[in-house]
N, C-alpha and C positions, 0 to 999 in steps of 0.2 A: 164390066165384070158380072158374071152370071150369079143369080140368086142361089145361095147355098141350099135353101129349101127345095128349089127347083131341081138342083143337081141330085139331091138325095132322092126325090121322087122319081127322077129318071133312072137312077141306079136301082131303086126298088122295082120298077117296072121291068127293066132289063134282066135283073136277077130272077124275078118271078118267071119270066119266059124261059130263062136258062134252066131253072129248077124243074119246070114242067117237062122240058126235053129230057133232062137227066132222069126224071121219074120213069119215063118210058125205057130208058137204057137200063136202069136198075131192075125194072120188072123183067127184063130179058134174061136176067140171071148170069150175065157174063162177067161179073166182078171176080177178079182173080186175087186181089190183094185185100185180105180180110182186115188187116191193120188200117189200111187207108179208108176202108168202109167204116170201121169203128170210129176213127178220127172224124170222118165226115158226119157220122151220126151225132157225135158229141157237139160238133160245131153247129149243126142244124138245131139241136135241142137248145143250145144256149141262145142262138139268135131267135128261135121261136119264143122263148121266154122273154127275151128283151123286147121283141116286137109286141108281144101281148101286153107286157108292162107299159110300154110307151103308149099303146092304144088305150089301155084302161086309164092311165093317168091323164091322157089328153081329154077323155070323154067324161071323167068323173066330176060330179058336182063338188064344188069347193068344200062344203061341209062334210063330205064323206071321204075326202082325200086322206086323212089320218088313218081311217079304218082300212082303206085300200093299201096304203103303205105298210101297215102292220100285217095285213094278209100276205102281201108280196114278200115281206121279210120271212114270214113263217113258211111260205112256199120254197124260198131259197134254202132255208134251213133243212126242210124235208128232202129236197133234191140233193143237197150237199151230204146229208147223212147217208142217203142211198149210195152216193158215189164213194163215200168212205167205206161202207160195207162191201161194195163191189171191189174196191181197191184192196181191202184186207183179204178177200177171197183170192184175188190174183196173187198177192204176196204168199199166201198160204200154199197155193198150188205152184208156186215158183214160176208163174207166167211173167212176172216182172223181176228184173235183176238190176244190179247197178248199171249194166250196159244199156238198159232201157232208156236211160237219159232222164235228166231232170229230178232224180231222186233227192239230191242234196237240196235243190231249190224247193222241192215239195216239203222236205223235212223242216227247212227254215221257215217256210210259210205256216206250216202246222204248228211249229213252236211259237211263232208270233201270235197266231190265232189262239192257242191254248193260254198264253199269257193274258190276252185281252179278255177271253172268256172267264178266266180265273178272277180277274179284277171285277168283272160284271157280276159274277156270282157272289163274291165277297161283299160287294156293295149292296146287292139285293138282300143278302142275309143280315147285314148290319141294319139296313132300313127296316127289315121285318122285325128284328129284335127291338129296335127303337119304338116301333109301332106297338109291340106287345108291352113294352115297359110303360108307355104312355097310357095304355088301356088298363093295365093291371095295377 
């Protein structure tokens, strides 16, 4: 049985070669499906961030790992906030409709996220009040 790490390295090298070929095709300007191009851009952005994260986590010194993980979380929050702003603009301009697909799944995901964020914020505020009570 082949080593999974070796298989991943082989996939990375093959995909890198394919992406370099695709780069040339994209530069030719022959893309006719803008939605497919947008979807590709999002996928590339996500994999770029994942690859960067994996690389940084692999090479970071153990004592700096917590700092890096915190930075990466902040970067994901920043990127997600930008995606939300972009999505809101798309909704405002009616570029996205129910027929765009996935709207209900997105709504459910956002509702679950909002619930978790609400708990996190309430916990933070309670801890902050307890700290003030102890100091005051």
